[in-house]
C-alpha positions as CSV (number, residue, x, y, z in Angstrom):
1,M,42.2,9.2,-18.9
2,L,39.0,7.9,-17.5
3,N,38.4,4.2,-17.4
4,N,35.1,3.1,-18.9
5,V,33.8,0.7,-16.3
6,V,31.0,-1.5,-17.6
7,R,28.8,-2.6,-14.7
8,A,27.1,-6.0,-14.9
9,K,23.4,-5.8,-15.0
10,R,21.7,-7.1,-11.9
11,P,19.6,-10.1,-12.7
12,R,15.9,-9.3,-12.7
13,R,14.1,-11.9,-10.7
14,L,10.4,-12.6,-11.0
15,P,8.4,-11.3,-8.0
16,V,6.8,-13.7,-5.5
17,V,3.1,-13.9,-6.4
18,L,0.4,-15.7,-4.3
19,S,-2.4,-17.6,-6.0
20,K,-5.9,-16.5,-5.3
21,D,-6.4,-19.5,-3.0
22,E,-3.2,-18.6,-1.0
23,V,-4.4,-15.0,-0.6
24,S,-7.8,-16.2,0.7
25,R,-6.1,-18.6,3.1
26,L,-3.7,-15.8,4.3
27,L,-6.5,-13.3,4.9
28,A,-8.7,-15.9,6.6
29,V,-6.2,-16.3,9.4
30,M,-5.7,-12.6,10.0
31,D,-7.9,-10.2,11.8
32,G,-8.2,-6.6,13.0
33,R,-6.1,-3.8,11.7
34,T,-3.5,-6.0,10.1
35,W,-6.2,-7.9,8.2
36,L,-7.5,-4.6,6.9
37,L,-4.0,-3.5,5.9
38,A,-3.2,-6.7,4.1
39,S,-6.6,-6.7,2.4
40,L,-6.0,-3.1,1.2
41,L,-2.5,-4.0,-0.2
42,Y,-4.0,-6.8,-2.2
43,G,-7.2,-5.0,-3.1
44,T,-5.6,-1.7,-4.2
45,G,-2.0,-2.6,-5.3
46,M,-0.6,0.1,-3.0
47,R,2.9,-0.1,-1.5
48,L,3.0,-0.6,2.2
49,M,4.2,2.9,3.1
50,E,1.6,4.4,0.7
51,C,-1.1,2.5,2.6
52,L,0.2,3.4,6.1
53,R,0.5,7.1,5.1
54,L,-3.1,7.3,3.9
55,R,-4.9,10.4,5.2
56,V,-8.6,10.5,6.0
57,K,-9.3,12.8,3.1
58,D,-7.5,10.5,0.7
59,I,-10.4,8.0,0.7
60,D,-13.4,8.9,-1.5
61,F,-16.2,6.6,-0.5
62,A,-18.6,8.2,-3.0
63,R,-16.3,7.4,-6.0
64,N,-14.8,4.2,-4.6
65,E,-11.3,5.7,-5.1
66,I,-8.2,6.1,-3.0
67,L,-5.8,9.0,-3.6
68,V,-2.2,7.9,-3.2
69,R,-0.1,10.9,-2.3
70,D,3.5,11.3,-3.1
71,G,4.0,7.8,-4.4
72,K,7.3,6.5,-5.8
73,G,8.8,9.3,-8.0
74,G,6.9,11.9,-6.0
75,K,3.7,11.5,-8.0
76,D,0.1,11.3,-6.9
77,R,-2.3,8.7,-8.4
78,R,-5.7,7.2,-7.9
79,T,-6.5,3.5,-7.3
80,V,-9.6,1.5,-6.7
81,L,-11.3,1.3,-3.3
82,P,-12.6,-2.3,-2.8
83,R,-16.3,-2.1,-1.9
84,S,-15.9,-5.0,0.5
85,L,-13.6,-3.0,2.7
86,I,-15.7,0.2,3.0
87,E,-17.3,-0.7,6.3
88,S,-14.0,-1.7,7.9
89,L,-12.3,1.4,6.6
90,Q,-15.1,3.6,8.0
91,R,-14.6,2.0,11.4
92,E,-10.9,2.6,11.2
93,I,-11.5,6.3,10.4
94,E,-13.8,6.6,13.4
95,R,-11.1,5.2,15.6
96,S,-8.7,7.8,14.2
97,R,-11.4,10.5,14.8
98,R,-11.6,9.5,18.5
99,L,-7.8,9.5,18.9
100,H,-7.6,12.9,17.2
101,A,-10.3,14.3,19.6
102,L,-8.2,13.1,22.6
103,D,-5.1,14.7,21.1
104,L,-6.9,18.0,20.6
105,A,-8.1,17.9,24.2
106,D,-4.5,17.5,25.3
107,G,-3.4,20.5,23.3
108,R,-1.9,18.3,20.6
109,G,-3.5,17.0,17.4
110,S,-1.1,18.4,14.9
111,T,0.1,16.0,12.2
112,R,3.1,16.3,9.9
113,L,1.9,17.6,6.5
114,P,3.5,16.6,3.2
115,H,5.8,18.9,1.4
116,A,5.4,22.7,1.9
117,L,1.7,22.5,3.0
118,A,2.6,23.3,6.6
119,R,3.9,26.7,5.6
120,K,1.1,27.4,3.1
121,Y,-1.7,26.2,5.4
122,P,-0.5,26.4,9.0
123,R,-3.8,25.4,10.5
124,A,-4.4,22.4,8.3
125,A,-2.1,20.2,10.4
126,C,-4.8,20.0,13.1
127,E,-7.7,19.3,10.7
128,F,-9.1,15.8,10.9
129,G,-9.0,15.3,7.2
130,W,-5.2,15.3,7.3
131,Q,-4.9,12.8,10.1
132,F,-3.6,9.3,9.3
133,V,-6.2,6.6,8.7
134,F,-4.0,4.0,10.5
135,A,-3.1,6.1,13.4
136,A,-0.7,4.8,16.0
137,A,-2.0,3.9,19.4
138,Q,0.4,6.2,21.2
139,R,1.9,9.6,20.4
140,S,5.7,9.9,19.8
141,R,8.3,12.6,19.3
142,D,8.8,13.6,15.7
143,P,12.5,13.1,14.9
144,L,12.5,16.1,12.6
145,D,11.4,18.8,15.0
146,G,10.8,17.1,18.4
147,T,7.1,17.8,18.4
148,E,4.9,15.2,20.0
149,R,2.6,13.8,17.3
150,R,0.5,10.8,16.5
151,H,2.2,9.0,13.7
152,H,0.9,6.2,11.6
153,L,1.1,2.5,12.5
154,D,4.6,1.0,12.5
155,D,5.2,-1.1,9.4
156,A,6.8,-3.8,11.6
157,V,3.4,-4.6,13.0
158,L,2.2,-5.9,9.7
159,A,5.4,-7.7,8.9
160,R,5.0,-9.7,12.1
161,A,1.4,-10.4,11.4
162,L,2.1,-11.6,7.9
163,A,4.9,-13.9,9.1
164,R,2.5,-15.5,11.6
165,A,-0.3,-15.8,9.1
166,R,2.0,-17.4,6.5
167,Q,2.8,-20.2,8.9
168,V,-0.7,-20.8,10.0
169,A,-2.0,-20.8,6.5
170,G,0.7,-23.3,5.4
171,I,2.1,-21.1,2.7
172,T,5.6,-22.1,1.7
173,K,6.5,-19.2,-0.5
174,P,8.5,-16.3,0.9
175,L,6.1,-13.6,1.7
176,S,6.2,-9.8,2.3
177,A,3.7,-7.0,2.1
178,H,5.0,-6.3,-1.4
179,S,3.9,-9.8,-2.4
180,L,0.3,-8.7,-2.1
181,R,1.0,-5.8,-4.5
182,H,2.5,-8.3,-7.0
183,S,-0.5,-10.6,-6.5
184,F,-2.9,-7.7,-7.2
185,A,-1.2,-6.9,-10.5
186,T,-0.9,-10.5,-11.6
187,H,-4.5,-11.3,-10.8
188,L,-5.7,-8.2,-12.7
189,L,-3.7,-9.4,-15.7
190,E,-5.2,-12.8,-15.4
191,G,-8.6,-11.2,-15.3
192,G,-8.1,-9.6,-18.7
193,Y,-7.2,-6.0,-17.7
194,D,-4.7,-4.3,-20.0
195,L,-1.1,-3.4,-19.0
196,R,-1.7,0.3,-19.3
197,T,-4.6,0.2,-16.8
198,I,-2.5,-1.9,-14.4
199,Q,0.5,0.5,-14.9
200,E,-1.6,3.5,-13.8
201,L,-3.0,1.7,-10.8
202,L,0.5,0.7,-9.6
203,G,2.0,4.0,-10.4
204,H,4.8,2.7,-12.6
205,K,6.6,5.3,-14.6
206,D,7.2,3.0,-17.5
207,V,5.0,0.2,-18.8
208,S,8.1,-2.0,-19.2
209,T,8.2,-2.3,-15.4
210,T,4.6,-3.6,-15.4
211,Q,5.4,-6.1,-18.2
212,I,7.2,-8.3,-15.7
213,Y,3.8,-9.6,-14.7
214,T,3.4,-11.1,-18.2
215,H,6.4,-13.2,-17.4
216,V,5.0,-14.3,-14.1
217,L,2.1,-15.7,-16.1
218,N,4.5,-17.3,-18.5
219,R,3.0,-15.4,-21.4
220,G,6.1,-13.6,-22.4
221,G,4.0,-10.7,-23.6
222,R,2.5,-12.7,-26.4
223,G,0.1,-15.2,-24.8
224,V,1.9,-18.1,-26.5
225,V,0.4,-21.6,-26.0
226,S,2.4,-24.7,-26.8
227,P,1.2,-26.5,-29.9
228,L,1.2,-29.7,-27.8
229,D,-1.7,-28.1,-25.8
């Protein structure tokens, strides 16, 4: 006879959200590639690995959109491209282009393609459009097949930069790359955008996941204001 074990529900904690002033202070003490990464996380709502895995062809400057490939749940989605980051992103892509040219000259230049694309389009791995926007400074061995490739920037680089910036900016809240995604969603909600729009931008499967940000704003989903106020 099977025992019916009832598991206790894990308490759902509210996410850490920075104020707009805290975001401004944080970004003001950052620079270079880590500033661009942090700005993208806050400006697009992407998860850190979604951002690091961006391919050159995923950024549509004409439509001000970013294609997020293979997000959580294996789904693609589109999010907004902040106009204020266009010039910096174009410089980052040019850096990737120079590195790719060096790799090709060395007989390398092949990147790991998502899913079964490598079998379907065997030459695509060397095309510039499939290269990572945030390309690593050095090539490394791919643990899957041992091929020497240029991977994307290590996520630990941003983690260290955020830890330093948090101290310099005098922010007391615990802070991670995901806090910038939470701040993106909360600030959109504060700005009057509806939950469905924010859900699509974040790539949440269910709108109930997105609703947690109404609790961050102490609205409880109803926008209740105390009669005392």
